[in-house]
C-alpha positions as CSV (number, residue, x, y, z in Angstrom):
1,M,111.7,139.7,24.5
2,P,109.0,138.6,27.0
3,H,108.2,134.8,27.3
4,I,104.7,133.8,26.3
5,N,103.3,130.4,27.4
6,L,101.2,129.1,24.5
7,L,100.3,125.7,26.1
8,P,96.6,125.1,27.0
9,W,97.2,125.3,30.7
10,R,93.5,125.0,31.6
11,E,93.1,121.8,29.7
12,E,96.2,120.4,31.4
13,A,94.9,121.3,34.8
14,Q,91.6,119.6,34.0
15,R,93.4,116.5,32.8
16,L,95.5,116.3,36.0
17,Q,92.3,116.8,38.1
18,Q,90.6,114.1,36.2
19,Q,93.5,111.7,36.8
20,Q,93.5,112.5,40.5
21,Y,89.7,111.8,40.6
22,L,90.1,108.5,38.8
23,S,92.9,107.5,41.1
24,I,90.8,108.3,44.1
25,L,87.9,106.3,42.7
26,A,90.2,103.3,42.0
27,F,91.6,103.5,45.5
28,L,88.1,103.7,47.1
29,A,87.0,100.8,44.9
30,L,90.0,98.8,46.0
31,V,89.4,99.6,49.7
32,T,85.7,98.7,49.3
33,F,86.6,95.4,47.7
34,L,89.1,94.6,50.4
35,V,86.5,95.5,53.2
36,F,83.8,93.3,51.6
37,F,86.3,90.5,51.0
38,L,87.5,90.6,54.7
39,I,83.9,90.7,55.9
40,S,82.9,87.9,53.6
41,T,85.9,85.8,54.7
42,Y,85.1,86.5,58.4
43,Y,81.4,85.4,58.2
44,Q,82.3,82.5,55.9
45,A,84.8,81.3,58.6
46,R,82.1,81.7,61.2
47,I,79.6,79.7,59.0
48,D,82.1,77.0,58.4
49,G,82.9,76.8,62.1
50,Q,79.2,76.5,63.0
51,L,78.7,73.9,60.3
52,A,81.6,71.9,61.7
53,R,80.1,72.2,65.2
54,N,76.7,71.1,63.9
55,Q,78.3,68.1,62.2
56,Y,80.1,67.2,65.4
57,L,76.9,67.4,67.4
58,T,75.1,65.3,64.7
59,N,77.8,62.6,64.9
60,E,77.7,62.6,68.7
61,I,73.9,62.3,68.7
62,K,74.2,59.3,66.3
63,V,76.7,57.7,68.7
64,L,74.3,58.4,71.7
65,D,71.4,56.9,69.7
66,T,73.4,53.8,69.0
67,K,74.3,53.5,72.7
68,I,70.7,54.0,73.8
69,A,69.6,51.3,71.4
70,E,72.2,49.0,72.8
71,I,71.1,49.8,76.3
72,K,67.5,49.1,75.4
73,T,68.5,45.7,73.8
74,L,70.5,44.8,77.0
75,E,67.5,45.8,79.2
76,Q,65.2,43.6,77.1
77,K,67.6,40.7,77.3
78,K,67.8,41.3,81.1
79,Q,64.0,41.2,81.4
80,D,63.8,38.1,79.3
81,L,66.4,36.4,81.5
82,I,64.6,37.4,84.7
83,Q,61.3,36.1,83.2
84,R,63.0,32.8,82.3
85,M,64.5,32.5,85.8
86,K,61.1,33.1,87.3
87,L,59.6,30.5,85.0
88,I,62.3,27.9,85.9
89,E,61.7,28.7,89.6
90,Q,58.0,28.2,89.3
91,L,58.4,25.0,87.3
92,Q,60.7,23.6,90.0
93,K,58.2,24.6,92.6
94,S,55.4,22.9,90.7
95,R,57.3,19.6,90.6
96,N,57.6,19.5,94.4
97,V,54.2,20.9,95.2
98,G,52.3,17.5,95.2
99,T,53.5,16.5,98.7
100,Q,52.9,20.0,100.0
101,V,49.3,20.0,98.6
102,L,48.5,16.7,100.2
103,D,49.8,17.9,103.6
104,E,47.8,21.1,103.3
105,I,44.7,19.3,102.3
106,A,45.0,17.1,105.3
107,K,45.2,20.2,107.5
108,I,42.2,22.0,106.1
109,V,39.8,19.1,105.8
110,P,37.7,19.2,109.0
111,S,36.2,16.2,110.7
112,G,32.9,15.4,109.1
113,V,34.2,15.9,105.6
114,Y,35.5,12.9,103.6
115,L,37.4,13.2,100.3
116,V,36.6,10.7,97.6
117,K,38.6,12.1,94.7
118,L,41.3,14.7,94.2
119,E,42.5,15.8,90.8
120,K,45.2,18.3,89.9
121,N,45.5,20.0,86.6
122,G,48.3,22.6,86.6
123,P,47.4,25.1,89.3
124,D,43.8,23.9,89.5
125,L,42.5,21.3,92.1
126,S,39.2,19.5,91.9
127,I,37.9,17.8,95.0
128,V,35.0,15.4,95.1
129,G,33.8,14.3,98.5
130,K,31.1,13.8,101.1
131,S,30.1,16.0,104.0
132,E,28.0,15.5,107.1
133,S,26.8,19.1,107.0
134,N,27.1,22.4,105.1
135,N,28.7,23.9,108.2
136,H,31.7,21.5,107.8
137,L,32.0,22.7,104.1
138,A,31.9,26.3,105.2
139,N,34.6,25.7,107.8
140,M,36.7,24.0,105.0
141,I,36.3,27.0,102.7
142,R,37.4,29.3,105.5
143,E,40.5,27.2,106.1
144,I,41.3,27.4,102.4
145,Q,41.0,31.1,102.4
146,S,43.5,31.4,105.2
147,S,45.9,28.9,103.7
148,E,49.3,29.9,102.5
149,L,49.2,27.4,99.7
150,L,45.6,27.2,98.5
151,T,43.1,29.8,97.4
152,D,40.0,30.6,95.3
153,A,37.8,27.9,96.8
154,E,34.6,27.6,94.9
155,L,31.8,25.1,95.8
156,Q,30.5,23.7,92.5
157,S,27.7,21.5,93.7
158,I,26.3,19.9,96.8
159,T,23.6,17.3,96.6
160,A,22.0,14.7,98.7
161,S,24.0,11.5,98.7
162,G,22.5,8.6,96.7
163,S,24.2,6.1,98.9
164,E,22.7,4.2,101.8
165,N,24.0,6.8,104.2
166,K,21.4,9.6,103.8
167,L,23.2,11.8,106.4
168,L,26.0,12.6,104.0
169,S,25.9,15.1,101.1
170,D,28.0,14.8,97.9
171,F,29.9,17.9,97.0
172,R,32.3,19.1,94.3
173,M,34.8,21.9,94.9
174,N,37.4,23.7,92.8
175,L,40.4,25.6,94.1
176,R,43.8,26.8,93.0
177,I,47.4,26.5,94.2
178,K,49.0,29.9,95.0
179,G,51.9,30.9,92.9
180,L,51.8,27.9,90.6
181,I,51.8,28.3,86.9
182,D,50.1,26.2,84.3
183,E,52.8,23.8,83.2
184,N,51.1,23.2,79.8
185,A,50.9,26.9,79.2
186,S,54.6,27.4,80.2
187,T,55.7,24.6,78.0
188,E,53.8,26.1,75.1
189,G,55.4,29.5,75.8
190,K,58.9,28.0,75.8
191,R,58.2,26.3,72.5
192,R,57.0,29.6,71.0
193,G,60.1,31.3,72.3
194,K,62.4,28.7,70.7
195,S,60.4,28.9,67.4
196,V,60.8,32.7,67.3
197,G,64.4,32.6,68.3
198,G,65.2,29.9,65.6
199,R,63.8,32.0,62.8
């Protein structure tokens, strides 16, 4: 008797084909997920590495900024120290300048000019005297201009003498001592520095 297959072979074939299709889709989905996961991991690693480098650079910049600030502070302290040394040097010079000024005055005063009064106020000198002629005063001013110690000679007044000797003229002259600071101003500056430093 001939064998007759009564199973629905077409439906079975479609079911198998559908299973294969679903298996392929599942495999492709898995591969796609793995690819995206690997790509994401790769780029995330690069981002993390860049962030770490950025953080390192930021920390190094902060360290450099701190060092620069320290250098600026040291430079300012150096300048302050140099300024104080100059101030001390000038003050020492001003204490010993009296004798030098008198010697220099003796050199620059020509014959025919007679000093009556000499006053010193810091770096400023005030001279009151008598002169036989204006030419003598002009010669004295030229000597002051070429002096290594005195400068800025300025004739304030010249008048006929009220004394018995009518040949003499009274004069008043102001001048300055080169490189000499005002001691009062320097003392006030030191007081201010101490006041600021003590706060």
